[in-house]
FITIMI-152313 format. One record per residue: x, y, z of N, C-alpha, C in turn; residue in one letter. Coordinates in steps of 0.02 Angstrom, whole numbers, plus 32768, in hexadecimal, padded with zeros to 4 digits. Example, Ala and Ser with C-alpha at 12.3 -4.5 7.8 and 13.67 -1.06 7.14 Angstrom:
FITIMI-152313
82947EE4818682677F1F818682947F5B8186a/82827F90816282AC7FCB816582858002818As/
END
This chain:
FITIMI-152313
B4BBDCD1259AB49CDCDC25DBB4D4DCED260Cm/B4C9DD212633B4FDDD382660B4DCDD4826A3k/B503DD3E26D8B4EDDD50271BB52CDD5B2745r/B524DD81277BB55CDD9127A5B557DD6A27E7t/B591DD5B2802B595DD372841B5A9DD6D2877e/B578DD87289AB587DDBD28CAB5ADDDA32907k/B5A1DD662919B5C0DD4A2956B60ADD3C294Bd/B61FDD36290BB665DD2428FEB692DD6128F2k/B677DD9C28F3B69DDDD928E8B689DE0D291Ca/B6BADE252941B6AEDE582974B6A9DE9D2954s/B67ADEC72968B675DF0A294AB6B1DF36295Cp/B6C2DF60292DB6FBDF8D2937B6E3DFCD295Cs/B704DFE22992B6EFE01E29B6B710E05D299Bp/B737E0582964B75EE091294DB73DE0B22911y/B73FE0F52912B723E11D28DDB753E15728D0l/B763E1632891B792E197287EB76DE1CF285As/B774E20D2873B754E2472855B789E27A2845i/B78EE28E2807B7BFE2BE27F2B79FE30227EAe/B7C9E33527E7B7B1E37A27E2B791E389279Fs/B7A4E364276EB785E370272DB741E34F2724g/B728E3302758B6E7E3112755B6E8E2C62744g/B724E2A9273FB72AE2622730B722E23A2770l/B6F4E20E2770B6E7E1E127A9B6FAE19A2797v/B725E17D27BEB73DE13927AFB72AE10B27E9e/B707E0D727D8B6F3E0A62809B701E06027EFy/B726E0392813B738DFF527FFB719DFC3282Fr/B6F7DF962812B6D6DF62283AB6DADF202813n/B6FBDEF02831B703DEAF2810B6C2DE862817d/B6B0DE6527E1B676DE3B27DFB688DDF627C0q/B668DDC327D9B66EDD7F27BEB631DD732792v/B63DDD6B2752B607DD632722B606DD1B2708i/B5CDDCFD270CB5C2DCBA26F2B59CDCBF26AFv/B5BBDCA7267AB59DDCAE2638B595DC69261As/B560DC6025F4B553DC2025D1B555DC2C2586t/B57EDC042563B587DC0C251CB56FDBCC24F9c/B557DBD724BDB543DB9E2493B582DB802472k/B58BDB3F247BB5C5DB1E2461B5B9DB05241Bl/B5ECDB0B23F1B5EBDAF023ADB61CDAB623ABh/B601DA7A23ADB62BDA3E23B6B634DA192374v/B62EDA3C233DB636DA1A22FCB67CD9FC22F5y/B6AFDA20230EB6F3DA082309B70DD9E7234Ak/B6E1D9D52375B6F5D9B523B3B721D97823A6f/B759D96F23CAB774D9962401B7A7D9CC23EEp/B7A6D9E223AEB7D4DA152397B7AFDA57238Cf/B77CDA6223B4B752DA9C23ACB76FDADA23D0d/B760DB1323B5B772DB5423D1B732DB7A23E0v/B72ADB8E241EB6ECDBB02434B6F9DBFA2440q/B6C7DC22242FB6CBDC6A243BB68EDC802462r/B699DC9E249AB662DCB624C5B667DD0224CCc/B62DDD2224C9B62ADD6A24CDB60FDD7F2511n/B62DDDB2252EB617DDD4256AB606DE1B2558l/B5C4DE2D255DB5ADDE6F2547B59BDE9A2584s/B5ADDEDA2581B5A0DF0925B8B57FDF462599f/B545DF5825B7B521DF9625A4B4F3DFAA25DDk/B4DBDFE625D9B4ADDFFF260BB468DFE02602s/B446DFD72638B404DFBA2633B3D1DFEB261Ai/B3D4E02A2630B39FE05A261FB3B8E09D2606m/B3F9E0AA2607B412E0EA25F2B42BE0E625AAh/B424E11F2587B43CE1222542B486E1332541s/B4A2E1322504B4E9E14124FEB4F8E18A250Ad/B4C5E1B62508B4D0E1FC2517B4D4E2072562e/B4B7E1DB258AB4B7E1E225D2B4F3E1BE25EFe/B502E18325D7B53CE15C25F0B563E14425B4i/B5A3E15525B4B5CFE13D2581B5FFE10A259Dk/B5FCE0CF2582B629E09A2597B664E0962568l/B6A0E08F2582B6DCE08C2559B710E060257Bq/B740E04A2554B777E021256EB7B8E0402557f/B7EAE03A2580B82AE0592572B85FE026255Cn/B855DFE62567B887DFB42558B87DDF9B2510e/B8B5DF8924F2B8B5DF6924B0B8A9DF1F24B9t/B8A1DEFF247FB895DEB62481B8D1DE8F249Dn/B90DDEA4248CB947DE8124A7B94FDE8B24F1n/B93FDEC62508B943DED4254FB910DEAA2576t/B8D4DEA8255BB8A0DE80257DB8B3DE37257Ev/B8CFDE1F2547B8E3DDD82544B919DDC82575t/B94DDDF3257AB983DDE525A9B96CDDEA25F1e/B93FDE1A25FEB924DE222642B8FCDDE42655w/B8D5DDC92626B8ADDD8E2633B8D9DD50263Fs/B910DD4A2619B93CDD122624B95CDD152669r/B96DDD50267FB98CDD5526C2B95BDD4826FAn/B91BDD5826EEB8E9DD4C2721B8D7DD032727v/B8D5DCE126EEB8C3DC9A26EEB8FCDC71270Em/B8EDDC4F2743B91EDC262765B91BDBDC274Fq/B8E2DBC5273EB8D8DB7E2728B8ADDB7E26EAt/B8BDDB4F26BEB895DB432682B88ADAF7267Dq/B84CDAE2267FB83DDA9B2683B831DA80263Cy/B7F3DA772628B7E3DA5A25E7B7EFDA8B25AFe/B7E8DACB25BEB7EDDAFD2589B82FDB22258Ew/B849DB332554B888DB5A254FB878DBA02535l/B888DBD2255EB87ADC18254CB8A8DC2D2514f/B889DC4C24DFB8B0DC6224A5B8B8DCAF24A7i/B881DCD324A5B887DD1C24A8B843DD3924BCn/B843DD7B24C6B808DDA124D5B80ADDE124AEm/B7D3DDF0248DB7CDDE2E2466B793DE57247Fs/B798DE992477B763DEC5248EB74DDEF22455v/B70BDEFA244CB6EFDF242419B6B4DF4A2435t/B69FDF7D2411B664DFA32424B633DFA523ECt/B5F4DFAA23FEB5C0DFB023CBB584DFD323EAk/B55BDFEF23C0B520E01523D5B4E2DFEB23C7t/B4B8DFE623F8B479DFC123F2B43FDFEF23FFv/B405DFDD23E4B3C9E00423EEB392DFD223FFn/B387DFCB243FB356DF9B2457B318DFBE2476e/B321DFFA2490B2EAE01D24B3B2DEE0612491f/B2E2E0632450B2D5E0A02429B308E0D62436d/B342E0C52450B37AE0F32458B3BBE0CA2453f/B3EEE0ED243FB42FE0CB2435B451E0BF2477n/B471E084247AB499E07324B4B4DCE057249Bq/B510E06824C0B552E05124B0B560E01024D5l/B578DFDE24B0B584DF9D24CFB5CEDF8A24C3m/B5EEDF7324F7B633DF5A24F4B630DF0C24F5i/B651DEEF24C5B64EDEA624BDB695DE8B24C4v/B69DDE5D24F4B6DCDE3A24FDB6D4DDF324E0y/B6FDDDE224B2B6FADD9F2493B734DD7524ADt/B722DD3E24CDB755DD1124E9B75ADCD424BAi/B795DCC624A3B7A2DC8D2476B7C6DC56249Ct/B7AADC1A249BB7C6DBE124C0B7CBDBA52491m/B7FADB7A24A0B804DB3D247AB803DB0124A8k/B7E1DACD2494B7DBDA9124BDB81EDA6A24BDr/B830DA4F24F6B86ADA2424F8B857D9DF24DCr/B874D9CF24A2B85DD992247EB88AD9562489s/B8C2D95F24AEB8F1D92724B5B8D0D8EB24D9v/B8A9D8FB250CB88AD8C52532B857D89E2507l/B832D8C224DEB801D8A024B4B823D877247Cy/B85CD8902463B881D86A2431B89BD82A244Ei/B8B5D82E248AB8D3D7F124A9B89FD7BF24C0a/B867D7D824D7B834D7AB24F5B7FED79624C5n/B7F7D7B8248CB7C0D7A6245FB7D4D79D2417f/B7F2D7D123F9B802D7CE23B1B833D79723A1l/B868D79223C7B89CD75E23BAB882D71723C5l/B85CD70923FCB840D6C62402B814D6B123CAp/B7E9D6DE23B1B7BFD6CD2378B7E9D6BF233Bv/B81ED6E82331B849D6DB22F7B86FD69822FEf/B882D688233CB8A3D6462346B874D60C2338f/B834D6142348B803D5E02336B7FDD5D822ECf/B801D61022C8B7FFD60C227EB83DD5E92263l/B878D5F42282B8B5D5D3226DB8AED588227Av/B891D57522B4B887D52D22C1B858D50F228Fl/B825D533227AB7F8D5172247B81ED50E2205d/B84CD53B21F5B875D53121B9B8A2D4F521C0l/B8BED4EB21FCB8EBD4B22207B8C6D4712206a/B885D4722212B85ED4332211B85BD41121CEs/B86CD4362199B86CD4172157B8A4D3E2214Ff/B8D4D3E3217EB909D3B0217DB8F3D36F219Cl/B8B8D36F21BDB89FD33121DCB87FD30721A6i/B886D2C521ACB869D298217BB81DD29C217Cl/B7FFD2952141B7B6D298213BB794D2562149d/B7BAD220214DB79BD1DE2154B77BD1D32196s/B799D1EF21CDB77DD1E7220FB750D2202223g/B735D21D2260B709D2512279B72DD28422A2g/B770D27F22A9B795D2AF22D1B791D2F522B4e/B796D2FB2274B793D33D2254B751D35F225Ek/B71AD33B2257B6D8D3582262B6D0D36E22AAl/B6E3D34322DAB6DDD3562320B709D3932333g/B744D3972315B770D3D02322B751D4102309f/B735D40F22CEB717D44D22B1B6DAD46122D9k/B6B3D43222F0B679D4452319B68ED464235Bi/B6C3D44A237AB6DCD46623B8B6F5D4AE23AFt/B719D4BA2379B731D4FE236CB6F7D52D235Ev/B6C5D515233BB68BD540232BB665D550236Bl/B65FD523239AB640D53123DAB668D5632402l/B6AAD56023FDB6D4D5902421B6C8D5D62407a/B6C1D5DF23C7B6B1D62023AAB66DD63823C1v/B63DD60A23C9B5FCD61D23E1B600D638242At/B62AD61A2452B634D6322497B653D6772495v/B681D6852468B69FD6C72463B66BD6FA244Em/B63BD6E72426B606D7162412B5DAD727244Fq/B5CFD6F7247BB5AAD70624B8B5CFD73724E3l/B610D72F24E7B638D760250EB637D7A524EFl/B635D7A724ADB632D7E7248AB5F1D80B249Al/B5BCD7E724A1B57BD80624B1B57DD82824F5n/B5A9D8112521B5ADD82F2564B5DAD86C2566e/B60FD86B253FB63FD8A32542B630D8DA2510i/B605D8CD24DFB5F9D8FF24ABB5C1D92E24C1l/B5CCD97024C0B597D99E24D1B55FD99C249Dp/B523D9A724B5B4E8D9A22489B4C9D9E7247Bs/B4F3DA1A247AB4D9DA5E2470B4DFDA752428s/B4F1DA4823FAB4F9DA5B23B3B4C6DA36238As/B4ACDA592357B47BDA39232AB49BDA0C22F6d/B4D6DA1C22E1B4F9D9F522ADB51BD9B722CBs/B528D98622A0B548D94922B7B593D95522BDi/B5B2D94A22F5B5F9D95622FDB623D92722D0p/B65ED93F22BFB68AD9162296B6A1D8D622B9l/B6A6D8D822FBB6BCD89D231EB687D866231Bi/B647D87B2318B612D849230DB614D82D22C7a/B623D8582297B62BD83F2251B666D80F224Dv/B69AD81E2272B6D5D7F22275B6C4D7AD228Fy/B69ED7AB22C5B68AD76A22E2B65BD74422B4c/B62BD7672297B5FBD7482269B620D72C222Ci/B650D7522212B676D73B21D8B69FD6FC21E7g/B6C1D6FD2221B6E8D6C22235B6BBD686223Fv/B682D691225EB652D65C226AB638D6402227f/B62AD66C21F7B611D65421B7B645D62D2191a/B683D6422193B6B9D61D2172B6C3D5D82190l/B6C0D5D421D2B6C9D59321F3B68CD56721E7m/B651D58521E4B615D55C21D4B61AD541218El/B631D569215FB63AD550211CB66CD5182119l/B6A2D51E213FB6D3D4E82143B6B7D4A82160s/B68AD4B02191B66AD47621B0B63CD454217El/B617D47A2157B5EAD45C2126B612D43820EFl/B64CD45320DEB677D43120ACB690D3F020C7e/B6A2D3EE2107B6B8D3B02125B681D37B2126t/B644D38F2136B60DD3602136B601D34520EFi/B605D37020BEB5FDD3582079B634D3262065l/B671D3362078B6AAD3092067B6A2D2C6208Av/B68ED2C520C9B685D28620EDB64CD25E20CEm/B619D28020B7B5E1D25C2096B5F8D23B2056h/B623D25D202FB63CD23F1FF1B66ED2062000l/B696D20E2034B6C4D1D82045B69FD19C205Di/B665D1A6207DB63ED16E2095B629D141205Ce/B623D15B2021B611D1321FE9B649D1021FD5k/B685D1141FE7B6BFD0E91FD8B6D9D0C52016d/B6ADD0BC2047B6C5D09B2086B6D7D0532078s/B708D039209DB720CFF52093B6EBCFC0209Ep/B6BDCFCF20CCB689CF9C20DAB65CCF91209Da/B64ACFC9207EB61FCFC22044B644CFA4200Aq/B685CFB42003B6AECF961FCDB6B5CF4B1FD5d/B6C1CF352013B6C8CEEE201FB689CEC82011n/B651CEE72025B610CEC72019B603CEC21FCDe/B613CEF81FA9B609CEF81F61B635CEC51F3Et/B675CEC41F53B6A4CE941F35B692CE4D1F44d/B678CE411F82B664CDFD1F94B629CDE61F6Bg/B5F9CE131F63B5BFCE001F39B5D3CDF51EF1n/B600CE1D1ED7B617CE161E90B63DCDD61E88q/B668CDC51EB8B68ECD871EB3B661CD4A1EB7s/B62DCD501EE2B5FFCD181EE8B5D9CD0D1EA7l/B5C4CD441E87B5A0CD3B1E47B5CDCD1F1E13v/B60ACD381E10B639CD1E1DDCB64ACCD51DEAe/B64FCCC41E2AB65ECC7E1E3AB625CC501E24y/B5E7CC681E31B5AECC3E1E1EB5A8CC381DD3c/B5B9CC6D1DADB5B5CC691D65B5EACC3B1D47e/B626CC3F1D64B65CCC171D48B659CBCF1D5Ee/B63ACBC41D97B637CB7F1DB0B611CB521D80k/B5DDCB6D1D5FB5B7CB471D30B5E1CB341CF3q/B60FCB631CE0B638CB561CA4B66FCB241CB1d/B68CCB241CEBB6C6CAFA1CF8B6B6CABF1D25i/B674CAB51D31B664CA7C1D5DB679CA391D3Ds/B66CCA341CFDB680C9F61CDBB6CCC9ED1CDAn/B6EECA261CD3B737CA201CD1B754CA091D14f/B73ACA251D4BB753CA101D8DB73DC9C91D9Ch/B704C9B71D85B6EFC9701D8EB71DC9421D69s/B730C9561D2DB760C92C1D06B7A3C92C1D28c/B7B5C9661D48B7F6C9691D69B7F9C93A1DA4f/B7C2C9361DCAB7C1C9071E02B7C3C8BF1DE8r/B7A2C8B11DB1B7A3C86C1D95B7E8C85B1D7Ad/B80AC88E1D60B84DC8821D45B87DC8711D7Em/B873C8921DB8B89CC8811DF1B890C8381E05k/B851C8241E02B842C7DE1E12B863C7B01DDEr/B860C7C61D9EB87EC79E1D69B8CAC7991D73c/B8E8C7D01D88B931C7CE1D95B940C79E1DCDs/B913C79D1DFFB91DC76D1E36B917C7261E1Dh/B8E8C71A1DEFB8E0C6D71DD2B91CC6C31DA9c/B937C6F31D83B970C6E41D58B9AEC6D21D82a/B9B1C6EE1DBEB9EAC6DE1DE8B9E9C6961E00s/B9AFC6771DFDB9ABC6301E11B9CFC6051DDEv/B9C9C6191DA0B9E9C5F11D69BA32C6011D62y/BA4CC6351D84BA91C6491D7CBABDC62C1DB3d/BAA8C5FB1DD7BACFC5DD1E0CBB0AC5B91DEDv/BB3AC5A51E16BB78C5841DFEBB6AC53E1DE4s/BB9AC5261DBDBB91C4E51D9CBB92C4AD1DCFv/BBBBC4B61E06BBC0C4801E36BB81C4761E5Ed/BB5AC4AB1E67BB1FC4A81E92BAE0C4971E6Be/BADDC4A21E28BA9EC4971E03BA9EC4511DE8r/BA66C4341DDEBA60C3F21DBEBA70C3F61D75p/BA82C3BF1D59BA93C3BA1D12BA54C3C21CE9t/BA5BC3F31CBCBA22C4001C90BA3CC3FF1C49v/BA1BC3DB1C1FBA32C3D11BDABA26C40F1BB0s/B9F8C4391BC3B9E9C4761B9CBA13C4AF1BB3t/BA33C4D31B87BA5DC50C1B99BA33C5491BA8s/BA56C5791BC5BA31C5B51BDABA1AC5DD1B9Di/BA43C5DA1B6ABA30C6001B2EB9F4C5E31B0Dn/B9EDC5A11B14B9B2C5821AF4B974C5831B1Fs/B97EC59F1B5CB944C5A21B8AB913C5D71B72r/B8D3C5CA1B73B8A2C5FC1B5CB89FC6371B8Cp/B88DC6721B74B888C6AD1B9FB856C6A31BD7p/B869C6BA1C11B83EC6B51C4CB814C6F51C51l/B7D3C6ED1C58B7A5C7271C5BB77CC7241C9At/B772C75F1CB8B748C7641CF4B719C79D1CE8i/B6DAC78E1CE7B6A5C7C01CDDB6B2C7E71C9Ck/B6C6C7C31C69B6CEC7E21C28B710C8081C1Fg/B73EC8081C4FB77CC82D1C4BB7B4C7FA1C3Dc/B7D7C8011C09B80DC7D31BF5B84CC7E61C1Bs/B871C7B21C2EB8B1C7BD1C50B8E5C7DA1C21c/B8D9C7D51BDFB909C7F51BB0B906C83F1BB3n/B8D1C85C1BD1B8CBC8A51BD7B8F8C8C11C10l/B917C8941C37B941C8AC1C6CB97BC8D81C55m/B996C8C61C1BB9CEC8ED1C02B9B8C9321BECk/B977C93A1BDAB95EC97C1BC5B941C9A31C00m/B932C9831C37B90EC9A41C6CB939C9D91C91f/B975C9C81CA3B99EC9F51CCDB9ACCA381CAAf/B9BECA3A1C69B9C4CA7D1C48B982CAA31C47p/B94ACA801C3EB909CAA31C3FB8FBCABE1C84l/B90ACA981CB8B900CAAF1CFCB928CAEF1D0Be/B966CAF11CF4B990CB2C1CFFB974CB681CDAk/B95FCB5F1C9BB941CB971C77B900CBAF1C97v/B8D8CB801CB0B899CB931CD2B8A5CBBC1D0Fs/B8D8CBA91D37B8E8CBCF1D73B901CC151D63d/B929CC1B1D2DB942CC5D1D1BB909CC8A1D02e/B8DBCC6D1CDCB8A2CC941CC4B876CCAA1CFFl/B86ECC7F1D30B846CC8F1D6BB866CCC71D93w/B8A8CCC51D9DB8C9CCFA1DC1B8C7CD3B1D9Ae/B8CECD381D59B8CACD741D2FB886CD961D34t/B851CD6C1D34B80ECD881D38B801CDA81D7Dr/B81BCD891DB0B813CDA51DF4B839CDE71DF8k/B873CDEC1DDCB89BCE2A1DDDB876CE621DB9t/B85BCE541D7DB836CE851D57B7F9CE9C1D7Cv/B7D4CE6C1D9BB799CE7E1DC1B7A9CEAA1DFCt/B7DFCE9A1E21B7F3CEC11E5BB809CF071E46l/B82DCF0C1E0EB841CF4D1DF5B806CF791DE3h/B7D4CF5B1DC3B797CF801DB1B772CF971DEEs/B76FCF6C1E21B74DCF7E1E5FB76FCFB71E83a/B7B2CFB31E86B7D8CFE91EA6B7CFD02B1E82n/B7CFD0281E40B7C6D0641E18B782D0831E25k/B750D0591E2BB70CD0721E38B706D08D1E7Ek/B724D06C1EAEB71ED0811EF5B743D0C21F01s/B777D0D21EDCB79CD1111EE7B77FD14D1EC1g/B747D1481EA3B72CD17F1E7CB71AD1BA1EA8y/B6F4D1AD1EDDB6E0D1E41F0AB71AD1FF1F31w/B74BD1D41F3FB787D1EC1F62B7ADD2201F37t/B7B1D2121EF6B7D1D2431ECAB7A9D2831EC6n/B768D27D1EC4B73ED2B91EC6B749D2E21F05i/B74FD2C01F3EB75BD2E01F7DB79DD3071F7Dv/B7D1D2E91F60B812D30A1F5DB80CD34C1F36k/B7E8D34A1EFEB7E0D3881ED7B7B7D3BB1EFDh/B783D3A51F21B75AD3D41F48B784D3F41F7Fi/B7ACD3CD1FA2B7D6D3E81FD8B808D41A1FBDn/B826D40A1F84B858D4361F68B83AD47A1F54r/B801D4781F34B7DFD4B61F20B7C6D4DD1F5Cv/B7ABD4BA1F8DB78FD4DD1FC8B7C6D4FD1FF2f/B7FFD4DB1FF9B835D4F92020B84CD53A2000v/B854D53A1FBDB868D5781F9AB834D5AE1FA4i/B7F5D59B1F9CB7BFD5CD1FA6B7BDD5E51FEEf/B7C7D5B8201FB7C3D5CA2066B7FCD5FA2077y/B838D5EB2062B870D6182071B866D65D2052l/B84CD65E2015B840D69E1FF4B80AD6C52018t/B7D4D6A4202CB79DD6C6204EB7B4D6E12092a/B7DBD6BA20B7B7F4D6D120F8B822D70D20F0v/B84FD70B20BFB87DD74320B4B857D78220A0t/B828D77D2073B800D7B7205EB7D8D7D32098v/B7B8D7A620BEB78ED7BC20F5B7B7D7E1212Af/B7F1D7C6213EB819D7E72171B835D8292156l/B848D82B2117B860D86B20FBB82BD8A120FBa/B7EDD88D20EAB7B5D8BE20ECB7A8D8D62132i/B7AAD8AA2163B79ED8BD21A8B7D3D8ED21C1m/B813D8DF21B2B849D90C21C7B842D95021A6i/B82DD9502166B825D98F2142B7EBD9B82160l/B7B4D9972172B77CD9BB218FB78DD9D521D4l/B7B0D9AF21FCB7C1D9C5223FB7F2DA00223Dw/B81BDA03220BB84DDA382208B836DA7821E5s/B802DA7221BCB7EEDAAD2194B7A6DAC1219Fs/B77DDA9A21C0B736DAAC21C7B72EDAE821F5a/B6FDDB1021E4B6EFDB4C220CB6BCDB3A2242e/B6C4DB56227CB693DB4D22B0B651DB71229Cd/B61EDB4D22ABB5DCDB69229AB5C6DB9C22CDe/
END
């Protein structure tokens, strides 16, 4: 679509007429043209706009349009005329001619093709690099411990930051193209990778929760209580005898007083009958202390074996989590590398639609 701005260009009052019949009239015009943008490679896109000139109602036999400048001349002249270049960088201008037949007669058309390239430095610094830095932060989050909730909160925060960047992309991205731009694919890919990383973190925390210390202590306490109740029935008689033996030892100490303090007794200690309390003979005192030592050692050994078994059972999911993290980190690094390589390849080699 093209239109002229009459108010911005003053008409030329000069007309040149030569003796050979050549009439030359120069009049500058300001032309406003609208081109369809192809933003598939945004912000590394190259746009080409055409300016076409032909007669409205005369055929090519009545009016012949021609140009005298070459493409290089037109390009250099355009560079000299342009004083400022804002978002777009002028590359070149080419001129061609073609014949069209729209009103049942041939007309000559002159087509000027203007090639421009978008300045992408600002978009790289303000959008592409921040999204890439968020992806690097997500990679660095694998160094955070899985036991706490800091890692999960950090990943959610980074994911929300990428969502905000997508909202900004919706404002700066032109909507005049039917195809999905590569920059949108870039954002969606980064978002998908970070979402996958977040889901892996949730799974890991769920598995670690099965090995939480609170549940282990409760399980170990219940197991110790059951074992204690089972063993108490077996050794109740032994401990009862142990208490009685202590009493027996106390009784035997009464008979072991010095000769000066005890009354004269005709019967010797060796001839004294064994003293029994609740069926426990004092002669068992010599056998009791070695048995007590062996019983304590067996008890400590059983506690050690039980604790070792409990620790081995409680670390099962933790070992599974370590394997999951190791495999996922390798997969994640590979996926990120392949994705970024594909995006760079598409941005550098894709053709504008």
